[in-house]
LOBAFI-598923 format. One record per residue: residue number from 0; x, y, z of N, C-alpha, C in turn. Coordinates in nm, 3 decimals. Example, Ala and Ser with C-alpha at 12.3 -4.5 7.8 and 13.67 -1.06 7.14 Angstrom:
residues 2
@nupa=0; n_px=1.319; n_py=-0.569; n_pz=0.780; ca_px=1.230; ca_py=-0.450; ca_pz=0.780; c_px=1.320; c_py=-0.330; c_pz=0.780
@nupa=1; n_px=1.285; n_py=-0.225; n_pz=0.708; ca_px=1.367; ca_py=-0.106; ca_pz=0.714; c_px=1.290; c_py=0.003; c_pz=0.787
***
This chain:
residues 73
@nupa=0; n_px=9.582; n_py=11.125; n_pz=10.133; ca_px=9.578; ca_py=11.257; ca_pz=10.166; c_px=9.393; c_py=11.242; c_pz=10.154
@nupa=1; n_px=9.314; n_py=11.218; n_pz=10.058; ca_px=9.165; ca_py=11.306; ca_pz=10.124; c_px=9.105; c_py=11.181; c_pz=10.243
@nupa=2; n_px=9.187; n_py=11.052; n_pz=10.251; ca_px=9.149; ca_py=10.970; ca_pz=10.380; c_px=9.174; c_py=11.038; c_pz=10.500
@nupa=3; n_px=9.278; n_py=11.133; n_pz=10.517; ca_px=9.306; ca_py=11.195; ca_pz=10.637; c_px=9.205; c_py=11.308; c_pz=10.630
@nupa=4; n_px=9.167; n_py=11.418; n_pz=10.523; ca_px=9.053; ca_py=11.487; ca_pz=10.529; c_px=8.924; c_py=11.470; c_pz=10.554
@nupa=5; n_px=8.888; n_py=11.308; n_pz=10.547; ca_px=8.780; ca_py=11.263; ca_pz=10.506; c_px=8.717; c_py=11.231; c_pz=10.709
@nupa=6; n_px=8.879; n_py=11.210; n_pz=10.807; ca_px=8.905; ca_py=11.150; ca_pz=10.928; c_px=8.872; c_py=11.294; c_pz=11.018
@nupa=7; n_px=8.956; n_py=11.406; n_pz=10.966; ca_px=8.916; ca_py=11.498; ca_pz=11.047; c_px=8.793; c_py=11.601; c_pz=11.051
@nupa=8; n_px=8.723; n_py=11.608; n_pz=10.886; ca_px=8.574; ca_py=11.663; ca_pz=10.889; c_px=8.485; c_py=11.599; c_pz=10.984
@nupa=9; n_px=8.487; n_py=11.484; n_pz=11.002; ca_px=8.351; ca_py=11.381; ca_pz=11.127; c_px=8.396; c_py=11.409; c_pz=11.276
@nupa=10; n_px=8.502; n_py=11.468; n_pz=11.291; ca_px=8.582; ca_py=11.488; ca_pz=11.449; c_px=8.537; c_py=11.679; c_pz=11.482
@nupa=11; n_px=8.477; n_py=11.644; n_pz=11.566; ca_px=8.446; ca_py=11.747; ca_pz=11.707; c_px=8.638; c_py=11.801; c_pz=11.711
@nupa=12; n_px=8.633; n_py=11.919; n_pz=11.709; ca_px=8.767; ca_py=11.953; ca_pz=11.782; c_px=8.784; c_py=11.983; c_pz=11.973
@nupa=13; n_px=8.805; n_py=11.869; n_pz=12.048; ca_px=8.800; ca_py=11.804; ca_pz=12.183; c_px=8.954; c_py=11.793; c_pz=12.182
@nupa=14; n_px=9.040; n_py=11.853; n_pz=12.250; ca_px=9.188; ca_py=11.764; ca_pz=12.261; c_px=9.140; c_py=11.607; c_pz=12.261
@nupa=15; n_px=9.015; n_py=11.542; n_pz=12.286; ca_px=9.048; ca_py=11.385; ca_pz=12.347; c_px=9.025; c_py=11.310; c_pz=12.134
@nupa=16; n_px=8.984; n_py=11.437; n_pz=12.103; ca_px=8.893; ca_py=11.357; ca_pz=11.961; c_px=9.003; c_py=11.448; c_pz=11.864
@nupa=17; n_px=9.116; n_py=11.551; n_pz=11.928; ca_px=9.194; ca_py=11.575; ca_pz=11.807; c_px=9.332; c_py=11.474; c_pz=11.853
@nupa=18; n_px=9.323; n_py=11.396; n_pz=11.956; ca_px=9.425; ca_py=11.325; ca_pz=11.999; c_px=9.367; c_py=11.137; c_pz=11.904
@nupa=19; n_px=9.271; n_py=11.107; n_pz=11.933; ca_px=9.264; ca_py=11.023; ca_pz=11.876; c_px=9.192; c_py=11.023; c_pz=11.703
@nupa=20; n_px=9.233; n_py=11.156; n_pz=11.628; ca_px=9.205; ca_py=11.168; ca_pz=11.498; c_px=9.379; c_py=11.137; c_pz=11.465
@nupa=21; n_px=9.455; n_py=11.228; n_pz=11.555; ca_px=9.634; ca_py=11.195; ca_pz=11.523; c_px=9.634; c_py=11.052; c_pz=11.545
@nupa=22; n_px=9.601; n_py=10.984; n_pz=11.638; ca_px=9.652; ca_py=10.879; ca_pz=11.684; c_px=9.598; c_py=10.762; c_pz=11.521
@nupa=23; n_px=9.491; n_py=10.800; n_pz=11.463; ca_px=9.463; ca_py=10.735; ca_pz=11.341; c_px=9.476; c_py=10.705; c_pz=11.221
@nupa=24; n_px=9.541; n_py=10.867; n_pz=11.206; ca_px=9.667; ca_py=10.888; ca_pz=11.072; c_px=9.765; c_py=10.838; c_pz=11.128
@nupa=25; n_px=9.846; n_py=10.852; n_pz=11.231; ca_px=9.961; ca_py=10.792; ca_pz=11.239; c_px=9.988; c_py=10.635; c_pz=11.213
@nupa=26; n_px=9.885; n_py=10.584; n_pz=11.274; ca_px=9.880; ca_py=10.409; ca_pz=11.258; c_px=9.857; c_py=10.390; c_pz=11.098
@nupa=27; n_px=9.820; n_py=10.476; n_pz=11.016; ca_px=9.805; ca_py=10.493; ca_pz=10.875; c_px=9.918; c_py=10.515; c_pz=10.792
@nupa=28; n_px=10.017; n_py=10.561; n_pz=10.885; ca_px=10.122; ca_py=10.641; ca_pz=10.756; c_px=10.251; c_py=10.564; c_pz=10.831
@nupa=29; n_px=10.326; n_py=10.564; n_pz=10.719; ca_px=10.480; ca_py=10.530; ca_pz=10.741; c_px=10.601; c_py=10.634; c_pz=10.698
@nupa=30; n_px=10.509; n_py=10.735; n_pz=10.799; ca_px=10.625; ca_py=10.890; ca_pz=10.798; c_px=10.593; c_py=10.938; c_pz=10.938
@nupa=31; n_px=10.705; n_py=11.054; n_pz=10.985; ca_px=10.664; ca_py=11.094; ca_pz=11.074; c_px=10.587; c_py=11.145; c_pz=11.084
@nupa=32; n_px=10.514; n_py=11.186; n_pz=11.205; ca_px=10.371; ca_py=11.290; ca_pz=11.217; c_px=10.391; c_py=11.375; c_pz=11.344
@nupa=33; n_px=10.387; n_py=11.513; n_pz=11.296; ca_px=10.357; ca_py=11.576; ca_pz=11.421; c_px=10.206; c_py=11.646; c_pz=11.471
@nupa=34; n_px=10.194; n_py=11.631; n_pz=11.581; ca_px=10.107; ca_py=11.646; ca_pz=11.660; c_px=10.005; c_py=11.789; c_pz=11.702
@nupa=35; n_px=9.954; n_py=11.806; n_pz=11.674; ca_px=9.921; ca_py=11.990; ca_pz=11.664; c_px=9.784; c_py=12.044; c_pz=11.724
@nupa=36; n_px=9.762; n_py=12.112; n_pz=11.825; ca_px=9.585; ca_py=12.105; ca_pz=11.838; c_px=9.552; c_py=12.076; c_pz=12.013
@nupa=37; n_px=9.554; n_py=12.220; n_pz=12.092; ca_px=9.486; ca_py=12.273; ca_pz=12.198; c_px=9.632; c_py=12.210; c_pz=12.286
@nupa=38; n_px=9.708; n_py=12.239; n_pz=12.293; ca_px=9.833; ca_py=12.249; ca_pz=12.309; c_px=9.835; c_py=12.363; c_pz=12.430
@nupa=39; n_px=9.807; n_py=12.354; n_pz=12.566; ca_px=9.865; ca_py=12.507; ca_pz=12.628; c_px=9.920; c_py=12.504; c_pz=12.757
@nupa=40; n_px=10.007; n_py=12.357; n_pz=12.716; ca_px=10.084; ca_py=12.353; ca_pz=12.846; c_px=10.189; c_py=12.211; c_pz=12.840
@nupa=41; n_px=10.265; n_py=12.200; n_pz=12.871; ca_px=10.374; ca_py=12.099; ca_pz=12.915; c_px=10.292; c_py=11.960; c_pz=12.898
@nupa=42; n_px=10.183; n_py=11.965; n_pz=13.013; ca_px=10.175; ca_py=11.837; ca_pz=13.035; c_px=10.024; c_py=11.818; c_pz=12.892
@nupa=43; n_px=9.991; n_py=11.885; n_pz=12.907; ca_px=9.921; ca_py=11.898; ca_pz=12.725; c_px=9.999; c_py=11.848; c_pz=12.595
@nupa=44; n_px=10.125; n_py=11.900; n_pz=12.636; ca_px=10.241; ca_py=11.838; ca_pz=12.513; c_px=10.213; c_py=11.670; c_pz=12.538
@nupa=45; n_px=10.277; n_py=11.668; n_pz=12.705; ca_px=10.316; ca_py=11.492; ca_pz=12.708; c_px=10.169; c_py=11.405; c_pz=12.682
@nupa=46; n_px=10.021; n_py=11.477; n_pz=12.702; ca_px=9.971; ca_py=11.412; ca_pz=12.670; c_px=9.904; c_py=11.387; c_pz=12.540
@nupa=47; n_px=9.942; n_py=11.464; n_pz=12.477; ca_px=9.945; ca_py=11.463; ca_pz=12.307; c_px=10.049; c_py=11.336; c_pz=12.257
@nupa=48; n_px=10.156; n_py=11.320; n_pz=12.322; ca_px=10.212; ca_py=11.246; ca_pz=12.260; c_px=10.217; c_py=11.099; c_pz=12.328
@nupa=49; n_px=10.151; n_py=11.086; n_pz=12.410; ca_px=10.111; ca_py=10.947; ca_pz=12.470; c_px=10.011; c_py=10.898; c_pz=12.418
@nupa=50; n_px=9.954; n_py=10.978; n_pz=12.381; ca_px=9.742; ca_py=10.915; ca_pz=12.331; c_px=9.785; c_py=10.905; c_pz=12.181
@nupa=51; n_px=9.872; n_py=10.999; n_pz=12.139; ca_px=9.878; ca_py=10.963; ca_pz=11.994; c_px=9.989; c_py=10.870; c_pz=11.902
@nupa=52; n_px=10.104; n_py=10.887; n_pz=11.988; ca_px=10.239; ca_py=10.779; ca_pz=11.972; c_px=10.351; c_py=10.875; c_pz=11.865
@nupa=53; n_px=10.269; n_py=11.006; n_pz=11.810; ca_px=10.294; ca_py=11.111; ca_pz=11.770; c_px=10.463; c_py=11.098; c_pz=11.777
@nupa=54; n_px=10.542; n_py=11.126; n_pz=11.651; ca_px=10.671; ca_py=11.179; ca_pz=11.660; c_px=10.745; c_py=11.252; c_pz=11.766
@nupa=55; n_px=10.585; n_py=11.399; n_pz=11.726; ca_px=10.647; ca_py=11.536; ca_pz=11.786; c_px=10.577; c_py=11.628; c_pz=11.811
@nupa=56; n_px=10.576; n_py=11.753; n_pz=11.862; ca_px=10.448; ca_py=11.787; ca_pz=11.904; c_px=10.480; c_py=11.939; c_pz=11.829
@nupa=57; n_px=10.366; n_py=12.031; n_pz=11.753; ca_px=10.354; ca_py=12.169; ca_pz=11.700; c_px=10.286; c_py=12.233; c_pz=11.802
@nupa=58; n_px=10.351; n_py=12.398; n_pz=11.862; ca_px=10.191; ca_py=12.423; ca_pz=11.905; c_px=10.230; c_py=12.565; c_pz=11.827
@nupa=59; n_px=10.068; n_py=12.597; n_pz=11.827; ca_px=10.039; ca_py=12.680; ca_pz=11.717; c_px=9.957; c_py=12.831; c_pz=11.872
@nupa=60; n_px=9.825; n_py=12.836; n_pz=11.865; ca_px=9.802; ca_py=12.934; ca_pz=11.937; c_px=9.816; c_py=12.946; c_pz=12.089
@nupa=61; n_px=9.860; n_py=12.830; n_pz=12.185; ca_px=9.887; ca_py=12.799; ca_pz=12.262; c_px=10.007; c_py=12.868; c_pz=12.333
@nupa=62; n_px=10.078; n_py=12.914; n_pz=12.230; ca_px=10.205; ca_py=12.988; ca_pz=12.274; c_px=10.185; c_py=13.115; c_pz=12.340
@nupa=63; n_px=10.052; n_py=13.167; n_pz=12.297; ca_px=10.021; ca_py=13.296; ca_pz=12.300; c_px=9.947; c_py=13.320; c_pz=12.422
@nupa=64; n_px=9.879; n_py=13.192; n_pz=12.487; ca_px=9.818; ca_py=13.232; ca_pz=12.629; c_px=9.907; c_py=13.223; c_pz=12.755
@nupa=65; n_px=10.018; n_py=13.105; n_pz=12.688; ca_px=10.129; ca_py=13.085; ca_pz=12.805; c_px=10.277; c_py=13.082; c_pz=12.736
@nupa=66; n_px=10.303; n_py=13.176; n_pz=12.705; ca_px=10.420; ca_py=13.214; ca_pz=12.675; c_px=10.560; c_py=13.131; c_pz=12.695
@nupa=67; n_px=10.557; n_py=13.100; n_pz=12.832; ca_px=10.668; ca_py=13.043; ca_pz=12.864; c_px=10.611; c_py=12.889; c_pz=12.841
@nupa=68; n_px=10.536; n_py=12.859; n_pz=12.810; ca_px=10.510; ca_py=12.633; ca_pz=12.786; c_px=10.620; c_py=12.612; c_pz=12.681
@nupa=69; n_px=10.693; n_py=12.764; n_pz=12.585; ca_px=10.786; ca_py=12.655; ca_pz=12.490; c_px=10.916; c_py=12.608; c_pz=12.601
@nupa=70; n_px=10.915; n_py=12.698; n_pz=12.700; ca_px=11.050; ca_py=12.649; ca_pz=12.755; c_px=11.031; c_py=12.500; c_pz=12.869
@nupa=71; n_px=10.907; n_py=12.450; n_pz=12.895; ca_px=10.904; ca_py=12.312; ca_pz=12.994; c_px=10.888; c_py=12.207; c_pz=12.860
@nupa=72; n_px=10.883; n_py=12.295; n_pz=12.747; ca_px=10.821; ca_py=12.140; ca_pz=12.631; c_px=10.928; c_py=12.115; c_pz=12.582
***
C-alpha cells in the first residue's frame, strides 16, 4: 500500500497522469483494479480501460456533469 501511495503522491492529476499511475499500480498487483478519475463520457471510460489495462472503471463526480453518461458505459 505504501508503494501505491508513493506513486500517487508524485503525480499531477491530469487524465493521462491518472492513467499512467493506474497502469503502474495494475502492473504491480495480481488482483483486479478498478480505475477512477476524470471519467466524463463513455469515450473517457473506454480510453481509461485501454490506457490502464484495468479490470473496470468507476465514475465519480463526472456523473454529475453528464448524468446520461452512465447509460453509455
